[in-house]
PDB file with SEQRES, HELIX, SHEET and CRYST1 records, atoms N, CA, C and O in Angstrom:
SEQRES   1 A   37  MET ASN SER ASN SER MET ARG GLN THR ARG TYR ASP CYS          
SEQRES   2 A   37  GLN LEU LEU ASN ASP LYS PRO LYS THR LEU PRO ILE PHE          
SEQRES   3 A   37  PHE GLY VAL SER ALA GLN ASP THR GLN GLN ALA                  
HELIX    1 AA1 ASN A    2  GLN A   36  1                                  35    
CRYST1    1.000    1.000    1.000  90.00  90.00  90.00 P 1           1          
ATOM      1  N   MET A   1      11.596 -22.966 -21.244  1.00  0.00           N  
ATOM      2  CA  MET A   1      10.306 -22.774 -21.933  1.00  0.00           C  
ATOM      3  C   MET A   1       9.213 -23.569 -21.214  1.00  0.00           C  
ATOM      4  O   MET A   1       8.111 -23.060 -21.008  1.00  0.00           O  
ATOM      5  N   ASN A   2       9.509 -24.793 -20.839  1.00  0.00           N  
ATOM      6  CA  ASN A   2       8.528 -25.616 -20.140  1.00  0.00           C  
ATOM      7  C   ASN A   2       8.222 -25.013 -18.772  1.00  0.00           C  
ATOM      8  O   ASN A   2       7.068 -24.957 -18.346  1.00  0.00           O  
ATOM      9  N   SER A   3       9.274 -24.563 -18.093  1.00  0.00           N  
ATOM     10  CA  SER A   3       9.096 -23.977 -16.771  1.00  0.00           C  
ATOM     11  C   SER A   3       8.277 -22.690 -16.879  1.00  0.00           C  
ATOM     12  O   SER A   3       7.406 -22.437 -16.046  1.00  0.00           O  
ATOM     13  N   ASN A   4       8.552 -21.878 -17.901  1.00  0.00           N  
ATOM     14  CA  ASN A   4       7.820 -20.625 -18.090  1.00  0.00           C  
ATOM     15  C   ASN A   4       6.358 -20.917 -18.393  1.00  0.00           C  
ATOM     16  O   ASN A   4       5.473 -20.198 -17.931  1.00  0.00           O  
ATOM     17  N   SER A   5       6.097 -21.970 -19.167  1.00  0.00           N  
ATOM     18  CA  SER A   5       4.731 -22.326 -19.520  1.00  0.00           C  
ATOM     19  C   SER A   5       3.957 -22.732 -18.267  1.00  0.00           C  
ATOM     20  O   SER A   5       2.808 -22.332 -18.080  1.00  0.00           O  
ATOM     21  N   MET A   6       4.596 -23.526 -17.415  1.00  0.00           N  
ATOM     22  CA  MET A   6       3.947 -23.955 -16.180  1.00  0.00           C  
ATOM     23  C   MET A   6       3.671 -22.750 -15.287  1.00  0.00           C  
ATOM     24  O   MET A   6       2.624 -22.674 -14.644  1.00  0.00           O  
ATOM     25  N   ARG A   7       4.601 -21.821 -15.251  1.00  0.00           N  
ATOM     26  CA  ARG A   7       4.436 -20.635 -14.417  1.00  0.00           C  
ATOM     27  C   ARG A   7       3.240 -19.816 -14.908  1.00  0.00           C  
ATOM     28  O   ARG A   7       2.456 -19.322 -14.098  1.00  0.00           O  
ATOM     29  N   GLN A   8       3.094 -19.667 -16.231  1.00  0.00           N  
ATOM     30  CA  GLN A   8       1.981 -18.911 -16.796  1.00  0.00           C  
ATOM     31  C   GLN A   8       0.658 -19.601 -16.468  1.00  0.00           C  
ATOM     32  O   GLN A   8      -0.323 -18.942 -16.120  1.00  0.00           O  
ATOM     33  N   THR A   9       0.637 -20.941 -16.581  1.00  0.00           N  
ATOM     34  CA  THR A   9      -0.592 -21.682 -16.287  1.00  0.00           C  
ATOM     35  C   THR A   9      -0.963 -21.513 -14.825  1.00  0.00           C  
ATOM     36  O   THR A   9      -2.132 -21.326 -14.490  1.00  0.00           O  
ATOM     37  N   ARG A  10       0.028 -21.578 -13.964  1.00  0.00           N  
ATOM     38  CA  ARG A  10      -0.227 -21.415 -12.534  1.00  0.00           C  
ATOM     39  C   ARG A  10      -0.772 -20.015 -12.257  1.00  0.00           C  
ATOM     40  O   ARG A  10      -1.677 -19.847 -11.439  1.00  0.00           O  
ATOM     41  N   TYR A  11      -0.221 -19.015 -12.940  1.00  0.00           N  
ATOM     42  CA  TYR A  11      -0.684 -17.633 -12.761  1.00  0.00           C  
ATOM     43  C   TYR A  11      -2.137 -17.504 -13.212  1.00  0.00           C  
ATOM     44  O   TYR A  11      -2.942 -16.860 -12.540  1.00  0.00           O  
ATOM     45  N   ASP A  12      -2.473 -18.118 -14.352  1.00  0.00           N  
ATOM     46  CA  ASP A  12      -3.848 -18.058 -14.862  1.00  0.00           C  
ATOM     47  C   ASP A  12      -4.804 -18.729 -13.879  1.00  0.00           C  
ATOM     48  O   ASP A  12      -5.893 -18.213 -13.625  1.00  0.00           O  
ATOM     49  N   CYS A  13      -4.408 -19.867 -13.329  1.00  0.00           N  
ATOM     50  CA  CYS A  13      -5.254 -20.566 -12.367  1.00  0.00           C  
ATOM     51  C   CYS A  13      -5.455 -19.709 -11.127  1.00  0.00           C  
ATOM     52  O   CYS A  13      -6.564 -19.632 -10.599  1.00  0.00           O  
ATOM     53  N   GLN A  14      -4.402 -19.070 -10.664  1.00  0.00           N  
ATOM     54  CA  GLN A  14      -4.497 -18.232  -9.479  1.00  0.00           C  
ATOM     55  C   GLN A  14      -5.422 -17.046  -9.773  1.00  0.00           C  
ATOM     56  O   GLN A  14      -6.209 -16.643  -8.917  1.00  0.00           O  
ATOM     57  N   LEU A  15      -5.326 -16.494 -10.977  1.00  0.00           N  
ATOM     58  CA  LEU A  15      -6.155 -15.361 -11.361  1.00  0.00           C  
ATOM     59  C   LEU A  15      -7.621 -15.777 -11.364  1.00  0.00           C  
ATOM     60  O   LEU A  15      -8.478 -15.047 -10.865  1.00  0.00           O  
ATOM     61  N   LEU A  16      -7.913 -16.956 -11.927  1.00  0.00           N  
ATOM     62  CA  LEU A  16      -9.292 -17.442 -11.976  1.00  0.00           C  
ATOM     63  C   LEU A  16      -9.802 -17.733 -10.575  1.00  0.00           C  
ATOM     64  O   LEU A  16     -10.975 -17.505 -10.279  1.00  0.00           O  
ATOM     65  N   ASN A  17      -8.927 -18.238  -9.711  1.00  0.00           N  
ATOM     66  CA  ASN A  17      -9.339 -18.559  -8.347  1.00  0.00           C  
ATOM     67  C   ASN A  17      -9.594 -17.293  -7.545  1.00  0.00           C  
ATOM     68  O   ASN A  17     -10.462 -17.275  -6.673  1.00  0.00           O  
ATOM     69  N   ASP A  18      -8.847 -16.235  -7.833  1.00  0.00           N  
ATOM     70  CA  ASP A  18      -9.004 -14.990  -7.073  1.00  0.00           C  
ATOM     71  C   ASP A  18     -10.222 -14.205  -7.562  1.00  0.00           C  
ATOM     72  O   ASP A  18     -10.854 -13.493  -6.782  1.00  0.00           O  
ATOM     73  N   LYS A  19     -10.552 -14.331  -8.848  1.00  0.00           N  
ATOM     74  CA  LYS A  19     -11.651 -13.545  -9.423  1.00  0.00           C  
ATOM     75  C   LYS A  19     -12.974 -13.754  -8.679  1.00  0.00           C  
ATOM     76  O   LYS A  19     -13.578 -12.771  -8.249  1.00  0.00           O  
ATOM     77  N   PRO A  20     -13.448 -14.995  -8.510  1.00  0.00           N  
ATOM     78  CA  PRO A  20     -14.745 -15.197  -7.854  1.00  0.00           C  
ATOM     79  C   PRO A  20     -14.793 -14.596  -6.457  1.00  0.00           C  
ATOM     80  O   PRO A  20     -15.862 -14.191  -6.001  1.00  0.00           O  
ATOM     81  N   LYS A  21     -13.658 -14.530  -5.769  1.00  0.00           N  
ATOM     82  CA  LYS A  21     -13.638 -13.954  -4.423  1.00  0.00           C  
ATOM     83  C   LYS A  21     -13.646 -12.432  -4.494  1.00  0.00           C  
ATOM     84  O   LYS A  21     -14.327 -11.771  -3.710  1.00  0.00           O  
ATOM     85  N   THR A  22     -12.887 -11.881  -5.434  1.00  0.00           N  
ATOM     86  CA  THR A  22     -12.696 -10.426  -5.473  1.00  0.00           C  
ATOM     87  C   THR A  22     -13.911  -9.720  -6.066  1.00  0.00           C  
ATOM     88  O   THR A  22     -14.358  -8.711  -5.521  1.00  0.00           O  
ATOM     89  N   LEU A  23     -14.453 -10.228  -7.168  1.00  0.00           N  
ATOM     90  CA  LEU A  23     -15.545  -9.532  -7.851  1.00  0.00           C  
ATOM     91  C   LEU A  23     -16.781  -9.374  -6.969  1.00  0.00           C  
ATOM     92  O   LEU A  23     -17.282  -8.254  -6.861  1.00  0.00           O  
ATOM     93  N   PRO A  24     -17.304 -10.420  -6.334  1.00  0.00           N  
ATOM     94  CA  PRO A  24     -18.497 -10.252  -5.493  1.00  0.00           C  
ATOM     95  C   PRO A  24     -18.260  -9.271  -4.358  1.00  0.00           C  
ATOM     96  O   PRO A  24     -19.164  -8.519  -3.994  1.00  0.00           O  
ATOM     97  N   ILE A  25     -17.060  -9.265  -3.796  1.00  0.00           N  
ATOM     98  CA  ILE A  25     -16.755  -8.324  -2.714  1.00  0.00           C  
ATOM     99  C   ILE A  25     -16.790  -6.904  -3.264  1.00  0.00           C  
ATOM    100  O   ILE A  25     -17.349  -6.002  -2.640  1.00  0.00           O  
ATOM    101  N   PHE A  26     -16.188  -6.711  -4.437  1.00  0.00           N  
ATOM    102  CA  PHE A  26     -16.139  -5.379  -5.043  1.00  0.00           C  
ATOM    103  C   PHE A  26     -17.556  -4.891  -5.345  1.00  0.00           C  
ATOM    104  O   PHE A  26     -17.924  -3.768  -5.001  1.00  0.00           O  
ATOM    105  N   PHE A  27     -18.347  -5.754  -5.997  1.00  0.00           N  
ATOM    106  CA  PHE A  27     -19.711  -5.363  -6.350  1.00  0.00           C  
ATOM    107  C   PHE A  27     -20.577  -5.269  -5.097  1.00  0.00           C  
ATOM    108  O   PHE A  27     -21.466  -4.421  -5.023  1.00  0.00           O  
ATOM    109  N   GLY A  28     -20.327  -6.128  -4.117  1.00  0.00           N  
ATOM    110  CA  GLY A  28     -21.095  -6.090  -2.872  1.00  0.00           C  
ATOM    111  C   GLY A  28     -20.884  -4.771  -2.154  1.00  0.00           C  
ATOM    112  O   GLY A  28     -21.838  -4.164  -1.668  1.00  0.00           O  
ATOM    113  N   VAL A  29     -19.633  -4.325  -2.085  1.00  0.00           N  
ATOM    114  CA  VAL A  29     -19.339  -3.047  -1.425  1.00  0.00           C  
ATOM    115  C   VAL A  29     -19.960  -1.908  -2.217  1.00  0.00           C  
ATOM    116  O   VAL A  29     -20.513  -0.976  -1.634  1.00  0.00           O  
ATOM    117  N   SER A  30     -19.873  -1.976  -3.541  1.00  0.00           N  
ATOM    118  CA  SER A  30     -20.445  -0.926  -4.377  1.00  0.00           C  
ATOM    119  C   SER A  30     -21.957  -0.877  -4.182  1.00  0.00           C  
ATOM    120  O   SER A  30     -22.533   0.208  -4.110  1.00  0.00           O  
ATOM    121  N   ALA A  31     -22.605  -2.034  -4.095  1.00  0.00           N  
ATOM    122  CA  ALA A  31     -24.059  -2.090  -3.915  1.00  0.00           C  
ATOM    123  C   ALA A  31     -24.439  -1.480  -2.570  1.00  0.00           C  
ATOM    124  O   ALA A  31     -25.411  -0.729  -2.486  1.00  0.00           O  
ATOM    125  N   GLN A  32     -23.690  -1.791  -1.528  1.00  0.00           N  
ATOM    126  CA  GLN A  32     -23.986  -1.240  -0.201  1.00  0.00           C  
ATOM    127  C   GLN A  32     -23.809   0.277  -0.205  1.00  0.00           C  
ATOM    128  O   GLN A  32     -24.627   1.000   0.364  1.00  0.00           O  
ATOM    129  N   ASP A  33     -22.752   0.756  -0.839  1.00  0.00           N  
ATOM    130  CA  ASP A  33     -22.497   2.199  -0.882  1.00  0.00           C  
ATOM    131  C   ASP A  33     -23.626   2.898  -1.641  1.00  0.00           C  
ATOM    132  O   ASP A  33     -24.052   3.991  -1.267  1.00  0.00           O  
ATOM    133  N   THR A  34     -24.108   2.255  -2.715  1.00  0.00           N  
ATOM    134  CA  THR A  34     -25.177   2.861  -3.516  1.00  0.00           C  
ATOM    135  C   THR A  34     -26.469   2.907  -2.721  1.00  0.00           C  
ATOM    136  O   THR A  34     -27.198   3.897  -2.783  1.00  0.00           O  
ATOM    137  N   GLN A  35     -26.767   1.842  -1.971  1.00  0.00           N  
ATOM    138  CA  GLN A  35     -28.006   1.806  -1.194  1.00  0.00           C  
ATOM    139  C   GLN A  35     -27.955   2.825  -0.056  1.00  0.00           C  
ATOM    140  O   GLN A  35     -28.963   3.460   0.255  1.00  0.00           O  
ATOM    141  N   GLN A  36     -26.792   2.981   0.562  1.00  0.00           N  
ATOM    142  CA  GLN A  36     -26.664   3.917   1.679  1.00  0.00           C  
ATOM    143  C   GLN A  36     -26.739   5.360   1.192  1.00  0.00           C  
ATOM    144  O   GLN A  36     -27.262   6.229   1.889  1.00  0.00           O  
ATOM    145  N   ALA A  37     -26.219   5.611  -0.001  1.00  0.00           N  
ATOM    146  CA  ALA A  37     -26.131   6.995  -0.505  1.00  0.00           C  
ATOM    147  C   ALA A  37     -27.499   7.576  -0.820  1.00  0.00           C  
ATOM    148  O   ALA A  37     -27.597   8.725  -1.251  1.00  0.00           O  
TER     149      ALA A  37                                                      
END                                                                             
């Protein structure tokens, strides 16, 4: 149970760390595609 809890926390931290990198790239590409279109 303790090990599973730590694993979930680590997953949440990784998710939060990946979000700021992924979202701007996704929206940045979408913005460029919209401007070009």
